[in-house]
N, C-alpha and C positions, 0 to 999 in steps of 0.2 A: 412948531410945525406938526402937522398932523402926520402921523405914521401910518402907512398902509399896512395891511395885514401880511403880505407876502415879499417883504424885503429881503428874505433870506435867499431869493432867488438869484443866481449868478450870472445868468446869460445876458442880462442887461437890456437896454432899449432897443426895440427893433427899428432898424432904418427904413425898411419898406414893408408894409403889411400887404404882400401880394399873395395870389393864390399859388397853385402849383408852378413851379418854375418852368420856363419855356425851354424845352429840349432842343438838342442840335437837329434832330430829324424834323421837328415842327418848324425850325427856323429855315431849314432847307426847303421845306414845302412852301412857305411864306416868300422866299426868294424867287420861287418860280412865278409866283402871282405877280410880284412887282416887276419881273421881266416882260410881262404882257404890255402891249400898247394899248391900255385903256386907262381911263380917269373916272373912277367910281369910288364909292365909300368903302368897299372891300378892298381896293388898291390901297387907299390911304390907312386903313386899319392894319393892312399887312406891314406897311412901312413903319408905322409907330410901334407895332409889337416887335418888329426887328430892332428898333431902337432900343426898346426895354431890354431885349435880349443881350444887347451889346453893353448897356450900361450895368447889367447886373451879372454878366459873365463871370464864372469862376477863373481865377488866374487872369484877371483882367489886364489888358495893355492899354497904353495911350491910344494906340491905333483903333481900339474898340470904341472909345469914346468919340473919336474922329468919326468913325462910321455911324455911330448913333446921331450925331450931329447932322450928317449928310442925309440920313433917312428922314429926320425931322424936317429938314429944309425942303426935302422934295415933297414930303406930305404937305407943307404949308403952301407950296407952289401950286400943287394940284388943286388944294382947296380953294384957291383963289377963283377957280372956275365953277365949282359946284356949291361953294359957300354952305358947307354943312355945319349946323351948330354943334353937333355931337363931335365932328372931326375937330372944330376949334377947341372944344372942351378937352378932348383926349389929347391934343397936341399940347396944350397948356400944361396937363397932368404930367406927360412925359417930359417935357422941357423943365418941370420942376424937379423931376428926378435927376435929370443931367445937372441942373444947377446945384443941387444938394451934393451931388457926387463930386463936383469940382470946388466944394466948400463956398458956394455963393448962397449962404443960408437965407438971407434976407430976400434975395431975388426968388429963391426957391418958395418961400412963404406966399409971396405976392402971386406967384404963378399958380401955386397950389389953390389959393382963394379964388383966382380968376376961373380955375377949372371947376371948382364947387358950383359956382354961378352958372357957368355955361352948361354944364352937364345936367344941373338941376333943371334949367329952362328947356333942355333938350329932352328930358326925361330918360336919360340914358343911365338906368340905375345901377349897372354893374359897375361902371367906371366911376359914377359918383360914390359909391359905396367904397371903392378903393381910395378916392381922393379924402374922403372924410377919415378912413383909417390912417392914411398917410399924414393928414393935418394933425392927428392927435399925438403923433411921435415928435412933434416940435414942442410940446410941453412936457414939464417935468411932473410926472404922475404923483410924486413923493412931496409935492409941495402944495400947500394950501391953495395958492392962487392957481396952479396949474391942474390940480386933481379933478375939479368940477368940470374944467373944459375938456380934459381926456375922456372923461366918463360920458360926457354929452355928445362927443364926437364919435365915439365907439357906439354909442346907442343910436345916432343917426345913420352910421354906416350899416348897422344891423337892419334897421327900417329899410335901407335901400336895397339890401340884398334879398330881404323879404319879398320885395316887388318882383325880382327875377328868379325866386324860388331857388336861390343858391344857398343849398344847406351847409356846404364846407365853409363858405365865407361867413355865414352866420355863426357858426360853430366857434370860427376863429375870433369873431367879436365879443362872444360870451366869455370866451377863454380870457381875452384882455380885460374885460369889465371885472371878472372875478379876480384876477391878479391885482388890480388897482383898486379894489375895494377895501373898505378899512373896517369891516365887521365880519366876524367869523360867519354868522347866519346867511347874510346876503352873499357872502363871498361863496360859500359851499353851494348855495342855490344856482348861482351863475355858472359855476364850474360844472356841477352836475347836469345842467342843462346843456352845456357845450359837450360834454360827454356823450349825453343821450343822442344829441344831433350828429355827431361824428359816427356813432355807432349805427345810425339809421341808414347811413350810405356806406356802412362797411369800411371806414377810414381806418386803417390799422396804426398809423404813427401817432398815438394819442399819449406817448410817454409824458410830454410836458403837462397835459391836464392832470393826469395822475399825480405828477409831482407837486403841482400846485395844490391839489386836494390835501396831499400828505402835509405840506407845510401849514395849511389852514387847520388841520388837526393838531399839528405840532404846537402852533400858536395857541391853540385852545386846550393844550396840555392833555389831549386825548392820545396818548402816546401808542396804544394798540391799533387804533384806526390809522394814525399817522404811519406806523410801520407798515401796515397792510398795504396802504396805498403807495408807499415809497417802493416796496418790493414789487409791486405791479408796474411801476414806472420803470424799474431796473430791468424787469423782464421783457417789457414791451420794447425798451431801448436795445436790448441785446437781440431781440427777434428783428428789429428794423436796421440791425447792424449800424447804430448811431454810435459815432466816435467823437461827437461835437462836444461844446461846452455845455450842452444840455446833460449830457452824460456826468460830467464834472459836478453839475448842480445836484443831480440825483444822488451821487455818492457822498456829496457834502451833507446833504439832508438825512440821508441814512446815518451818516456819523452823528449828526445833531441828535437824532432821536435816541441812538444808543447811549450818547453821552447823557441825555436827560434821564436815561434808564440806569445809569451809573454803570454801564457795561462799557469800560473804557477800552478793553481789548478790541471789541467790535468796533467802537467809534474810531480807534487808531487805524483799523484796517481799511475803513470806507474813507477816511480822510486822506489816507496815503493813495487810495486809488484816485481819488478826485485831484490829488496834487499832480499825479502823473499826467492826466489829461490837460490840466493847466499849464503844465511845463511844455506840452506838445505844442500848444498855441502860444506860449510865451507871454501869457497874460499875468503880468507882474503883480497887479493888484490883488488878483484872486490867489496867486501862489503865497502871497503874504499872509492873506486872511487863512488860508489853509494851514500854513506853517503856525499860525497862533492856535488853530484848533487842535493840531496834532501835539504840539507843546503843552497846551493845557490838560489834554488826555495824559500826557506823560506825567504832568505835576500831580493829577489826581491819583496817580498810582506810585507816588513817591519816587519819581524818577526825574529830578530836576536836572542831572546831568545830560541826560537823553534829550530834555526839553531844550537845553542850552546849545546842544549839538545841532539840532535840526534848525534852530534859529540863525545860528552862525553860519550854517551851510547855505541857507537861503540868502543871508546878506552877503556873503561871499560871491555867490553865483548871480544874483540878481540885484545889483546895487538899486536902492530905492530912488525914484526921481527926485531931484532936489526940490525943496519946498513943497513937498508934499505932506501936509499936515496930518492926514489920517494915517499914512504908513508910518510916520515917524511916531505918532502917538502910540499906535499899537505895539510897536516894537520896543520902545521905551517902557511902555507899561509891562509888558511880558519880562523884560529884563529884571525890572523891579520885583516882580513875582518870583522869578528864579533865584535871585540873590537873597530874597527874603526867606525862601524855602531852604537855601543852603546856609543860612545864617552868615553869608559873607557880606557884611554891612558896608564895608570900605569899598568893595566893588560895586556895589548896588547904588551908593550915593550919586554918582554922576548921572545915573539913569533917572533917579527920583528928581533930580534937580532939573534935568531936561524935560520931564513930565510936567512938573510944576510949572516951568516956563511956558510950555505948549498950552496948558490949561488956562494961565492967565492971558496969553496973548490972544487965544481963539475963544475965550470964554463965551462970547455972543454967537459963535458960529457952532458950538458944541451943544447938542441937545442935553436936557437934564439927566437923562439916563446915564450918558457917558460921563458927566461930572461926577455923579454919584459913584459910578464904578472907580473912576480914578481915585477920589478921595478916600474911599474904602480901602483900596490897594495901598495908598500911601499911609493910612493910619496903621495898617499891619506891618508896613515896612518900619515904621518909627517905634512901633510897639516891640518888634524884634530887635531894634536898635536900643531899647530901653530909654528912648527920648519920649517920655511919657506926656509931657506938655505938648509936643507937636503931634503926637498921636491922638490926643484929646482934641486938639484943634481940628484936625482932619474929620475925626468922627462927629464934631458940632456941624462942620460943613455938610456932611451926608444928611444929618438930621434936618438942617435948614432946607436942603433941596428936596427931601422925600415928600412933602406934601404937594409939590408942583407936579408931580407925575403919579399916575395911577398904574402905568404899564412899564416896568423897567426892563423887560426882555423884549420889547419891540424894536424893530428895525436893524437886527443883527444877522449877519451871516456867518459870524465868527463868534466863540464862546468868550464871555468875560472871564 
C-alpha cells in the first residue's frame, strides 16, 4: 500500500467539502423567499439551500432531516414546471447529501454522479465543484486504488471553482491535494498555494494548512521548520477559538516534533493537551494513539511505571471496541515495551504472546513497517528474558522485512 505524506493528521476524512456553513440568519432570509408565491430558479435554490442547512445543522434532530426532505420535494415539484438543468443537478447533489447522512452510501454515490453530469451540462461550476469535492470523499486517499481518484476529483473541483473565481474553494482544494499527496516537495507546493490563496482573501482560519505544512516538514525530518509551522498553527487556532479535533491534531504534531527532538518533557506536555481534546469528543481511537505517545515519552525518560499507569487508566475508562485489531495491537505492543523496561518478564509474556498472535493472524493486513516494529520489540523482550534463540529469530524477521520498505516512519500518528 502506498503511504501518503500526511497520515499523522487526526481529524479524519471530511464528510462534506462545503464552503462557509449556512448561518441561522441566512436560513431565516431564505425562508422569506420560499414563502413567496412564485416559481423560479431563485425560489428552488432557496429551498435546496435550506435543505442543506437542515442536513448539516449542528445538534441535528430527526425532524431536521424530515424538513430537508420536504424542502427537496418542494423544489422537485417546482422544477417540473420550469425544467431547469441546474436545478435538477443541484437537487441530485442535495439528495446525495441526505442519502449519505442516513447511511445510504450506494444511493448517495449514484446521486452524486448524476449531479456531476447534470451540473457539467448546465455549466453550473460552483455546485459542480462542490459535487467533485464531495465525490472525492467516497474514496480512501490512503489506498493505491483510491488515491489517484481522490487527487483527480479535487483537481477537477479546483478547475470548476476557477471558472467562478471562487478563491476560498480553490484554496480548500489545494489543501486537500497537499494532504493526500505522497511526496514532500509537491505536498509543500500545494499547501503553500492553498495558504497564498487563503491569505489573498484575508481568510483567517488557516490553522489546518499550517498544521499540514508542519507535518510535511516533520516527515522530511526538518524539525525546525516543522516546529515553526506547528506553533503558527497553534497560535492561529487559539485566535480562531478553535476547540475542535483540529486543535487535538496540532497539539499531537507538536508532541511528535518535540519527541523527535528528544525533548520528552515538552512532547508529554503537548500530547496531554491533545488527549484532553480527544476526551472531550470521546474519540476512542485517538485517545488510544495519544495514550501510546504519552507512554512512549515516559519510557524515554525511564518512567515505565508512569507509562503503565496512563495505559491502564485509558483501558479502564475507554474499553477498546471488540475485534479492533489496531487498538489491540498497539496496547499489547506497549505493555511488552513497559514490562521489558521493568524487566518483569512473567508479566510481559501474555502480552508478547497476544502480539505474536495478532501479527500472525493479520500479517497480510499489516504494512511492513508495523511488522518490523513489532518484531524489533519482541526481539528486545526475549533478549531481556535471556531467550536468545527467540530473540535471534525475531531479529532475523526484522532483517528479512527491512529491504521491502524504504520509509519506516510513514503513516504513523503515534510513536513506535
